[in-house]
C-alpha angles and dihedrals in degrees: 000000000000109000093228096059118115114247090243087063095041091054089059101041109032118099095024124144119263113281102246128137114289093008117138117250090232138025121259126215114269112217104203134115092187134057134192111261122253101062134081098257097080101169141002093256090059101055150342134193091238091054091051094053093046093046093048091053095049090044092053091050097046098035100247145061120299134219124193122219136189092253142349089263091052088054091047092048092051091051093048089051088067088072110095119242108278091017125138129244124196108209136173122270086227121039140116104322094224092060093045090050090051091052091047091051092051091046091051091058093046092247090127143344123247130204119188122215139172101256091203088063102080095186092050091050092048091053095044096049094060106112094007124131096210138020112204115197138181120190118206091022124228115272103342093063095221116163122221125209093243099187092049099045092040089056091047092049095049091045088055091050095249125139106244115218124184123193100214097179097117097044098037120205090280093067102030138017108194095184088064088053095054106275119139099211134021120201130195136188089219087190086082128052096345097060088026104184105082091240105103139048111218142147138196143187128197129194137166091209111095093204092053091046091052092047092051093044089052091053092049092049096042097044095039095232091153129143123230118255092244093052091049093048090051089050091052092047089052092047091058091068097041095109093055095042093047093047091056096040094047094050090050092047090056090049093050093045091057093046092049091048088059096046114109094221094052115090099181140008120201111203125126090216091071111094092227095049114117091235098043100101093043093047091047090053098050106024131062091216140004100246136233102276124091138159133209138187131216106212098285095300104134094175091053090049091051092050090052090055091049095047102058121108102191101026110077117228097224142121112252138066146209099058129125089256121073116247134188137182143163100247097207090066083086116081093216095055112116109266092226088069106096117254090232098050115124118194118211125202104194117216132190101276120121109287094226091056092049092049093047089053092051091049094052090046090055089051094045092048095057 
């Protein structure tokens, strides 16, 4: 793709078949585990046309080479497997609970050592990463919405000899490209914004380092953490509309954040798009938008927060994010959620519905939950 194209154009046109007469405008899923000998495909676990198209598109967006995995956790596990036995990982205090649980499990067996750090504290990260094998970063973090200084901590990590990994699920490659800010690997739960329709489980990693790409590809092939062709094709089809979905969801998220900020029962709103948010200036400097995820708190009243989640009519009370439908949940209802996340914190994943309808539903839920 031409280097001067906007990402909203790249997301539509990258990974397309060659433009020759009678060619399809898009790839179709190939349902075969077996291939005729003589080529480079070999076997269905080694490659698939749907993977190639999806990976080329993500690679063009992020500035590297992509690999598709069966889930975001499969992608995360493959990346963590790069850490040598007994190695040390610096990870965020707040991040996706599944990844933190995976790191804790591996630490409990002695497979690796984990140090937690506030990724918004650049000096603390720079100190912690000395002697580490891997620096794992989320920005914005899930669900605390903290924003890391990606160029600064990526530079610190690489200077220390650590592999720098950024989970870019919340920002998506349309709002943030961590490889271009110094990261070594970008990871996505493609289940979320990338696929965007809550109908597929999928993961991806992208790197510009050929050795890292080969190491990760070997792990995918050896461990069998491969997605099906249909799932990957659905993910690619969803990815094509990411720019439009994100534009609508992000605008509505900003609207809702401001309305929540003014609500008398809301004690705090966490959204980097708000001018007074601690991460606002940093996000404005390194992101092209503030995303479609926000969190808010209701004065420490966990039961009230839970009743709000159970009283909505449009918002779905469910655990996921990034789909066309708006979702909310009280994150501490999960036993594995980090205990430093407030009991009353509600995370919102803003979909593409009309903003006035979403706000009206939240308002009636506040009233019903009293």
